[in-house]
N, C-alpha and C positions, 0 to 999 in steps of 0.2 A: 633633540634630534635636528639634524640640519634640514633647513627648509628648502635647500636646493635639490634635494633628492627626488627623483620621479618615482612612480609606482613600481617600476621594474626593479630599481635599486633597492627600495624598501623590501620588496618581495625577496630579493637576493639575500639581504641581511637576515631576514627571518628564517629562510631556508638554511643558511649557513649556521645559524645558531642551533637549529634543530639537529643538523648534521653533527655538530660538535657534541651535543648531548648523546646522540646515538653512538658516537665513537667511544665515549667514556663508559656508556652503559653496557654495550654489547660486545666489547672485545678490543684487543690492541690494534687490530687491523684498521687503518683509516678508511672508514666507510663514508662515502659521499652520496647523499640521496639526490643530488641535483646535477644538472649538466655542468660541464667543465667551467663554463664562464660564470657560474653562480657559486663556485665552491668556497672561495676564501674572502668574499666580501664581508666587511663589518662596518658598522656605523662610525663615522669620523669622531674620534675622541672617546669612543665608548670603551670602558675597561673590559678586559676579558672576564668571562664568568669565573666565579670562585669555586673552590672545591666543594663547598657546602651546597652551592646552587646546582652543581652537576649531579651530586649524589642525593637525588630526591627519594622520598619514600617508595616511589614506584619501582626503583631498582632494588630496594630491600624486598619488595614483594616478589620481584623476579628471581632473586637469589636468597631464599629464606635461610639457607645454611651458611651464608656469609661467603659464598664462592667468589663474588666480585671483589670483596675486601681482601680475601686471602691472595687473590691473584695480583692485585695492584699494590699490596703492602710492601713488597720487596722485589727488586729487579735482580737480585743475586742468583745466579744459576745454581742448580743442584747437580753436582758432578755425577753422583750415582744415577740420578734421574736421566741425565743426558746419555749415560752409557746404556741404560735400559732402552731409552728411546732409540738410540743408534742401532741396537740389536733388533728391536722391533721393526725399524725402518728397513734393515737389510732383509728380514724375513718377508716383509710385504713386497719388497722389490723382487725377490726371488720368485714369489708366487705370481706377480704380475708378468715377469719375463716368461715363465712357463706357459701362462695362458696365451700370451701374444704368439709364442711359438706354435701353439695348437691352431690359433687363427690363421697363421701363415701357412701351415701345412694344409688346412682346410681350403684355403684360397688357391694353392698351387697344385695339390694332389687330389683333394676331395676326400669324402668319407668312405667311398667305395660302394655306396648304395645307389643303384641305377634309378630308383624312383624317388630320389631326394628332391624335396621342394624348397629347400633353403636357398634363397637367392644369393647368399654369401658363401656358397659351397661349390667347388669345381665339379662335383658330381651332378649338380642340377643341370637339367637340359637347357635352361635359359641363361646359364652363366656364360659370360664372355671371358675368355682366357686373358691373363695379364702376366707381365714379366715380374721378376723378383723385386725390382725397385718399387713398382706400383703395389705389389702384394704386401711389401713391408709397411708402406704407409697405410695401406688399407687395414692391415692387422692391428696397428696401433689404434686406428679409429674404431674398429669393431670392439676392441677391448674397452675403450673409453665409454662406449654407449651400452656395454654389456649385451652385445648382440647374441643371437642364437648360435650355439656351438654344437655341431653334430657329434654324436658318438660314432667311433669307427665301426664300419659294417663287419659282421662276423667273418665274412670271407677274408677281410684284411687281417683280422686277428689270427685266423687259422693259418694263413700263409706266412705268419711270422713278421708281418710288417709292423714296425715300431717307430716311435717319434724320438730320434736322438737329439741330444743337445746341439745347438747351433754354433757354428763358427761365425766370426765376424764377416766372412765372405758371403755366407748364405743370406744373412739378414743385415744389410749394410747399415752401419751407424745405429744399431739398436740401442746401445747404452746411451749414446748421445741423444737420441730422440726421446728415450724415456726420461732423460734429465730435462730436456726442453719442455716436455709436456707435463713434467712433475706428477707422474702417475702415482707416485708413492708420497702422499702428503705428510706434512709435519704432524706431530702428535696433537697439537692444539687446534689443528684444522684452520689456522688463521689465513691460509692461502686458498681457502674455498670461496669462490666468487659467486656461485649459485648452486642450487640443489638439484640432484637427480635422485631417483629412487635408490640407485646403487650406492650413491654417496651417503644417503641417510642410513641405509642398512649397515654400511661399513662403520659409520660413527656409532650407531646403536650397539653393534657387536663389541666395539672397543670399550664403550661405556659400561656395558653389561659385564664384561670381563673384569673391569676395575671396580665395579659397584659404585661408580660416581658418574652422574649425568651432567656435571657442570659444563663439560666441553660441548655436549649436545645442546644444552640450554643457550650457551653463548652463540653457537652457530645459528640456531633457530631464531634467536633474538636479532642477530645481525642481518640475516638474509630476509626475514619477514618484515623488518623495519626499513628495508631499502627497496624502493620501487624498481630501480634498474635490475637489482639482483633477483627480485621475485619475478620480474617479467621474463627473465632468461631461464628460470627454473622449471623443471619437470616438462621439458619439451618432448615432443614426439620424436621418434627415431630419425625421420628425415629432416627434422629441424635442428636436432642437437649435434649434428655432425660438424657444424661450423662453430661450436662453442666448447670452451674448456672449463670444467668444473674446478680444476686446480691449476695453480701456476699462473702464467702470464696472462696478458689481456687479449681481447678478441682481435685487436688490430694486429698483434704479432702473429696470431694463428692465421689470419687472413693472408698475411705476407708469406707464411709457410705454404699455404695452399697454392698461392700463385706460383711459388717457386717449384712446387711439385709438378704443377701443370706444365711449366716450361720444360722440366727435365724429361717427363715421360711422353710428351707430345700430345697433340690434340686427340688422336684416335684412342689412346689409352686413357686419357683424362676423361673422355666421354663415358667410360665405363664406371667412373666413380658415381656413387648414388647422389652426391650433392649436385651433380650436373643434370640429373633427370628431373626436368621441370615440365614434362609434357602435359601432366594432368592439371586441369584448372580447378582450384579449390572451390568448394561449395560456399554460398554466401554466409553460412553459419559456422564454417570450419574455423577452428582455432588451433594454435600450435601447441597447446597444452595436452599432455598425456593424462587425461582425466582419470583413467583407471589407475595409473600409477599414483596420482595425487590421493585417491581414495585409499589405496593400500598404505600409503605413508601415514595418512591421518589415523587409520585404524591402529597403527602401532604407536604413534606419538601421543594420541589423546588418552592412552592408558597410563601415562606418566605424569604425575601431578606437577612436577617442576616445569615440564614442557608446556603444560596447559597454561600456567602462569606466564611463561615466556611468550606464548602466542598472543595472549590477551594484551600484554604490554607492548609487544612489537606492533600490533595493529593500532594501538593508541598512538604510537610514534609515527606510524606510516600514513595514516589517513589525512591529517592536516596538510601534509605535503602533496598528497594526491589531489585534494580539492584545489589547491593553488595551481598545480600543474594543469588541471583540466579547465579551470576558469580563466586563467591568464596566459598560459603558454600553449594552449591548444595541442597538448602533447599527443592526443590520439590521432590527430591529423598527420603528424609526422611519424608516429610509431603505432600502428594499429595493434601490435602485440601488447600494448599497454592494457588491453582488455583482459589479458591473461591473469592479471592481479585479481580482478573481480571474480573470475572463474575459480581460481585457486582458493580464495578466501571463502566463497560461498559453499565450497565442498566440506568445510568444517562442520561436522555434525553437532557441535556444542554451542553454536551461535545463539541458541535460545536461552542459554544459562544466564543467571543474573549478572555474572561478572561481565559478560559480553554486552548484555543489554544496557547496563549502566555505564560502562566505560568506553567500549569500542564501537558498538554498532551505530550509535547516533552519528558519529563523525563519518563512519564508513558509508552510511546511507546518504549523507550530504555529498560526499565525493561521488558516489554512484549517480546521484541525481544530476550531476554536472556533465555527465557523459553526453555527447551529441546524440541526436535521434538515431542516426545510422548505427551507432555502437549499441544503443539500447535494443534496437531491432535485431541486431546480430545475437545479443544475449538471449533475447526472447526465443529466437529460432533455435539456438543451441539448447536451451533448457527444455524446449518442446520435445526434444529427442530423449529426455531423461525418463526414467520410470515414474509411475504415479507416486510411490512413496517419497522419491527425491523431490519432486515438484511440490508435494504436500508439505515436506519439511521446510522448504524455502518459503512457502506461503505462510506457514505457521510462525516462522522466525520473524518476518516483517509484521505480522499481525500481533504477535506478542510484544514487539517493540512499541507499536502504536498503543496497545492496551496498557502496557507498563508505564508509558509516558503520560497517558491521559489520566490514569488513576493516581499517579504520583503528583499531579498538579491540580490547581483549582482555576477554572475558567469562568469568566463573566463577560458582560458587554464591553468592558474596558480591556480585559485580558483574554483575547479570542484564541481559540485553538488554531485558527488559521494563521496566527503569528508564531506558532510553535514550530521552529525549524525542524526539529526531530520528527514530529508527526507528519509534517508536509513532505519531508524527504523520504520517510518510510512509505508513505502513500504512493509517491511516484515510483519507488522501487517495486512496490506491490503490483503496480500496473504492468510492469514487465513480466512478472509471474502470471498475472491474469491473462495476458495475451498468449503466453506460453501454454497455458492450460487450454485456451481456445484452439490454438494450432495443433496441439497434441490430441484433441478430441475429434468428434465428427463435425466436419466443416463443409459448408456449401457456399462457395464464393462465385459460382457460375450463374445460377438462376436468379437474375435480378430483373425487376420491372423497370421500364423506362420511367425516368423522373417526370412526373406531371406537375410538380410544384414550382415550375419555373414561371412565376407570374410577375416577374419584375418588369418595369417599364423604364424608359430612359428619362421620363419626366421627374422633376424634383418633387418630393413629397413635402408636406408641411413640416414633418419632423426634421427633414434635412434643412429646410429653410430656417427652422428655429434652432438648429445646431444640436438636435437630440437624436441624431441617427445612431449613435453608439448604443443608446438605451433600447432602441427599437430595431436593431440590426437583424437581418434575416437569420433564422435558425432552421435546421440544425447546423452547427459548426462541425468541422472535421478535426478529429484529434490527430496531431502530427505523427505519433507512433502508429496509430491505426492506419494512417495513409501510407507510412513507410512499409508496413507489413502487408498492406493490401487485404486486410481482413477486418471485419466489424463484428461486434457482439451479436448482431442480428444474423450473421452468417453461421453462427454456431448452432448445430443441431443438438449436440450434447458435449459439453466441455469435459476435459479429463477430470477436473475438480468441480463439483457443483457450484453454480453461481452464488448460492447462499453462503458458502464457506468464506467468501471474500468480503462479506458484510461484517463490519466491526460495530457491534452494538454499543460499546463504550463510547466510541467516537460519536455515534448518532445521538447519544444523550446530551452531549455538550456542544455540538455545533449549533451556532445561531444562524438559522436559515435566512432571516431577513438581511443580516449582514453578508452572509455568504452569497446570497442572490445578487446583492449590489456588486460584490467583487466579480461575480460571474458575468454580469452584463456590462459593467462600466469600467472596473479597475482590473481587468484580467491581466494586463501587462505588469502591474505593480503589486498586485495582491493575489494570493492563491485562493482558489475556490474549490471546495470538494466536489462541486458539480462537474468539474473537469475530469474527475475520477468517479463517475456515478456508480461503479461496481461496488464501492465501499459503503454506499448509503442504502438503507432499506427503503422500501416503497413508501412508507409513511413520511420519511424525511424528504424524499424526492417529490412527493405529492405537495408538501409544504412549499417547496421551491416553485413548483408549477402553479400553485395557488397565487403566490406573490406575482409571478409573471402575468397571469391572467388578470388579476385585479389592477395591476399597474396599467395594463393595456386598456382595461375598461375606463379607468380614470382619465387616461390620456385621450381616448375617443370622446369622453364627455367634455373634456376641456377644449378639444378641437371643435366640437360641435358648437359650444358656446362662442368660440372665436369666429367661426363661420357665420353664425347667426348675427353677431354684432356687425360684421362687414356687410352682409347681404340684407340685413334688416328683416330677418325671418324669425319665427318663433323657434326657440331652441328645442331639440328633441334628443335629450341625452341618453335615452334608453332604446333598446330594440323591443318595441311594443308590438305585441300580437294580440288582436282581439278576435276571438273565435267563438263559434257556436258548437256546443257539445255534439249535436246531431250532424254537423257538417265540418268536423274538425280537420279532416284531411284536405278538403277543398279550400277552406279558409286559410289554413296554414300554408298550403302549397302555393296559392296565389300570392300571398303576402311575402313569403320567403323567396319566391321566384322573382318578384319585382325588386326586392332588395338586392339579390345576388346579381341582377343585371344592371341596376342603376348605381348602386353604391355598396360593393361587397364589404367595405370596411365597417359598415353598420352592423355586420354580424359579430364584430368584436366588442360591441356595446353590451352592457348588462341586460339580460333578458328580463322582460316584464310582460307577463301573460294576464289577460283578463277574459273571463268567460262571460259571454253576453247574457244579461239577465241575472247575474250573481253578484253579490256584494263583496266577495273575498278580495283582499288587497294582497298582491304578490310580494311576499318577503322571502320567497324561496319555495314555499309549500305549493302554491298554485302552479308554479313551473314544473314541479315534480308530477303533479296530476296531469298536466298537459303532455309531458313526455310519455307517461304511462298510457294515456288514451291514444296518442298517435301510434305507439308501437303496437297496441292491441289491434288497431285498425289495419296497419300496414302488413302485419304478420298474419292476418286472417287468411287461412288457406283458400277461402272463397274468392279473394282478390287475385290470387295466383302469382304474386310477385316473388314468393319464396316457396320452396317445397319443404315439407316437414318429415323427418324420419322418426317414426314411433319408437324405434329401438334406442337411438342415440339421444333423442329429445332435442335435436339440433335442426336449425334452418339452413338452407342453402339456396343460392340464387337459381331461379327458374329460367333455364335457357330458352324456354318456349313462351315466356311471358309476353302478353300483348300490351302491357303497360309501357308508356313512353319513358324516356330516360329521365325526365324531370322528376318522376316519382322516386327513382333510385337516388337522384341527387338530393331529394328532400330527406331521405333516411340517412344519407351521409352527413348532411348538415345537422340533423338531429343528434347523431352520435357526437359530432364535433362540439355542438352547443352543450351537450350533457357534460363533457369533459371541461369545457370552458367555464361553465357555471356550477361546476362541482356537484352535479346531480348523478345519481346512480340509476341505471336503466335495467329493466328485466329483458335483456336480449340473450338469445341462445345461438351463437355462431360457433362453428369449429375454429380451432386455433389458426388454421390456414388463412382465414379472413384477416386476422390481425397481422400475420406475417406479410400478407400481400399489401396491407395498408402501410407497413413499414418498409416496403420496397422489394420484397422477395416474391418470386413466383412459386406457385404450388408445384410439388413434385410427388413422386410415387409414395414417399414416406408419409406425406400429409394425408393420403387416402385412409390411413389407419384411423384417423380421427373423424374425418368428414364422411367417408364411404367405407366403413369397416368390412362389409361383405365383399365388395369389389377388391379391396386391398387383400383380403385373405385369398381370394381366387387367383389374383395375380402373383401372390407370394408362392402359392402352390405350383403355379406354372413355372416360376423361376427355379424352384427346388425339385421339380419333377425329374426323375432319373431315367425314365423310359424314353421311347421314341416320340418326341413331341409332335412331329408332323403327322404321323400316322395315328397316334392315339388321341390327340386333342382335336385335330382336324379344324383348326381355326385359321383365319386369314387376317390381313391388315385392314379388314373392313369390320366396323363395329356397328351396333344398332342400339337405339334407346327409344323411349316413347315421348311423344310431344304432349302438349297441354291437354289434348283431347284423347290421349291414350293410344294414338296411332303410332306404329313403329316407324322410326326414321333411321336411315343408314348413313354412315359417314366413313369415308376412306381416310385412314391415318396416313397413307402414302398414295401416290398416284397409282390408279388401277390396283388399289389395295385388295380387292376381292380376288385377284389372281396371284397374290403373293402369300404363300403359306408361312405360318409361324413355325420356325424350326428351333433347334437347340442353339444354333449359332446366332439367330436374330431375335430371340425372345426378349432379351434385355431392351433392345430398341423398341419392340412392340409395347412393353410395359411402360417405358418412358413416354412414348407418343400417346398412349392411352391416358396416362395421368395428365399430360400436357393438355389434351383435349378437354377432359372432364373439369379440371380445375382452372384452366386459363382460357383456352380458345372458345369453348362453348358459351362461356358467360362473360366474354370480353366486353361486350357493349354494356351490359348491366353493371359490371364491376367498375368500369371506367367512370361511369356517371356517379356511382356510389362514392368512389374515391375522390372525385372532383368536389362533391359536396363536403366531404370530410375535410379536405385540404383548404376549402374556403375559410374555414374557421381556424384550423390548426397549422397553416403553412408557415407562420412566423413563430410558432411555439417551439420551445426546446423539447417537446414531447418525444420526437424521434431520436434525439441525442441522449436523453436521460433514461428512457424506458425500453425494456425488451418487450416483445409481443405478448408474452404471458402477463406482464405487468400492465400493459395497455388494457387487456381484457379485465383485469382486476379494477382498474380505474373506471371503466365504463360500467361493468356489471356488479362490482362489489364482491364481497366474499359470499360463497354459498353455504358456508358453515356458520350456524347460528348458535352462539354460546350465550345463553340467557343468564348463566351464573355470572359471567363477566359483565353483562348489562346491569344486573342487580347491584354489583359492587360499584359501578360507575355512575349510577343514577343519583341525582340530587333531588332534594325535597324543598317545598315552599308552602307558604300559607298556613303553617301550623303543623304540618306533617314532619315526621322524622323516621328513620329506619326502624325505630322501636315502637311506632304507633301500631295499634292492633289492626287498623284497616290496611296498613302497608304490609304487615305480615300476612294477612289474608290475601291481599292482592298478589304477592309473589308466589304463595302456595297455589293460587288459582292459575297463574301463568305457567308455572312449572308442570301443572297437571294437564295442560293443553297438548293436543297432538301437533304434529309438524305443520299441518295446513292452518290450524287455528293460530299458531304462533306467528306464521307469516302474515295472516290477516291482521293480527294485532300490530305488527311492525308497520304494515301498510297504513293502518288507521292512524298511528301515532307519528310516523316519520315521513309518510308519503311514498315509501318504497319497502318492499319485502326483502331487500338484501341488506347485508351488513356492510358498512363502509370499509374503506381500506384500513387494515389493521384490526378488523373484527368489531363486534358489538361493544367491546371494552372501550373503544374510541368514540362511541356514540354518547354524547352528553344529553341524556334524557332527563326531563324534569317532571316530577309528579307534584301537582299543586292542589290544595284543598279547594273545592268548589261548593261550599255550603255544607249544611248538615244533612241528615237522612232525608231523601226525596225519591220520587219516582222518575226523575229526569235521568237521561242516559249520560254516560261520560262523553266528554267532547275533547277535541285536541287542536293544538296549533302546530300543524305540520311544518310551518316555517321555522319553528324554534324547537321542534321535537318535544313539545310540552303536552302532557296529559292532564286534563282538569277532571279530578275525581271527587264526586260527593262522598261524604262520610256515611256510607250505607250502614244500616243497623245490623246486618248479618253477612256472613261469608256467602251464603246461598244467594242472597239478593245481589251481592256484588257480582257473582259469576253470571247470573242471569242477565243483568243490565249490561255487563261488559260484552258478553257474547252477542247480544242483540246489536250493540253499537258497532262492533267490528264487522258484523256480517252484512248489515244493511247500509253502511255509511257510503254516501256519495254526494258530492257537491260541496260548495262552500257558502257560508253565511256569516253575518256579523253577530257577535255575541254581545 
């Protein structure tokens, strides 16, 4: 190859070669997939492709009956065939002329129905009269697009009105115009430049009569392998008027249109539909007639030969599309290029193995090259589809990902992140993901003000060391999310459940340590699945969060060592808290308050807790105990920081609390530290708390979880069919009780006690009521709480990776305790194994415990009575032998989830000793 060629020239040669293959494979018409200036380029000195190279096995699959060979074997015309073709052509021409005559009469005389609504009928009240010249041109255009044709009104039939044959004077140049527009195509349809529903039906009818679908196969293969032809196909009525499915080129028709405009004058030309551009298209509107495409697919996909043609055409088409989008920016110059993706995705068989193996990988690569604006347009368009249609597209991309993953082997050297098919399909799945959000219940209005803007203009040590990329602020903003103006957290209920977008096969092979590096450092050159968190389950995302937290801890430890060397001070690499059990809140509050004011970055260090007077060394278990004691103290109803609902078993902020904001900041820090140090807390907040932490305000719908009785009352108010004002007798003034039980009134609007609630303003009343209960009344307390939470998590990808319900799972763990899964996952040490008699007795005893006793056992062994993310099956518990039969109680290392169990002589003694241990355990000591 010549070394003097630039990238554009090489691209031109590749496209020309593909175009040449298409020409040989799909018909005698010279089909060019590229713009004019790229058509005939070839490499200097390169020999033309041989016949054997052109006739690849793919064409044999396309024409299993040897249609292509038969057609190209001889160029000698068949005289009898030509005569039959000529007779058929004359019949088609007569039929076309008759229909055009009817359209002409409809435009000039009407159908006679006074209530006609057809805009192309003179009887319609909105129709603008036109002379014969304009009507003649219009009749041709209406025939071409298969426009609505009115039946004559009975009054006209009774009066004997009929439609005679036309003379040349009545419809000027009809024969010439029919010839120019080539409305009667040739038998092999080689002059078909794009498809319409009408054209496909005509070809199908012809093929069914002859019992041979080879003509249809050639047309489908030629059009569906040509980007330009497919872009122009299946246009809506108002877009197809300027296009010709048969005959000459668009340029010629444009010239004809201009000529007509000059002849009939401006006023008459204004009556033509193609001039009516008053309506501004919506952002998601496309020029494809989607209903027509679906009807065409319904007919085509039942024909086996056509199915093969579609697969192979897509194989030929997609490499050129990828080049168009990556190097020629074709969408910028022709937004209708998006039509190709709309048309292809309407194919209901894309999930079949033939497509998944041959066509879809390259198609997804091409789609992933679309600019963000085009992807957003696709997402908005698909959001208007029905649930089964969106589900089908989601399943297509999911099956491609799964098919590719299970067909390959991945390891640390061959990462799934480098698999172009999986990456491209994931990016395409993101478009469907946001379509599902847009099509569901979305709240994009009620957003909290951002409180995480803690950046300063001073250079940090990370920036001075050149490490700002690794420690850049999070959460980031997804480009498609920004273009659409919607986030996953805005979704109340997506059209398709979030869980359906998780691909478990992918989660099993993704290397999160490598993926995290790509996410934080090499985002521009490497793909990270954390940029598409919807496809990852919470276990995988939690691993990514764990890596992020640990790296920050090590970073703070390293910076502390560097500072101590410079300043000559003793290094303090941990966040150390020394507390007394009897004064845990005071000790923790004072220490954390000092840290948050003096050096908030110390909160990013690894937590190390020490209980005064106890010998326990914190390897994680002491921290769990610390968190549990702090929560028990803070959520104590006697303190009054939170109110407790006996029915829902949930806590809510006490709007009348006398505690200062520092106490609420402390609980926020505790929640943040629990996530940061991978600890599970026993907190019971309604979901609206986590939504508010993620940036959303509480709304009326959130009351169903936090205040169910109030929600039910407001719902009945909204649904009440009687006279609201007279029957309810409520105003825009509400009342509630303070900390001491005294009633307190609050006006939802100014002078609310004088504004009655009516049927017209009850929606406003409900919204203001919810705004007060969930936001305004607890604004001071929640702001302090959120401030403490963000002190720890403001630089974490938590907000980007997780939804509110997943954040609750991170903090609280799972409430479902599956001890069968725990038994399967438990490991044994010191001489025990799963077949030891003491182990069999142990698990029989555990399974016989009640719910409360099981939770006490978990608390004793692991430091928390909740299951971790992923359930108890993800908890690696160890049971080790601790001597022979003895009266000693079992002991545990909560840091390592280890139970030290003596080999008791009987099952009864084991149960008695174990129950005593889990019931009265408290404190830490050295064994």
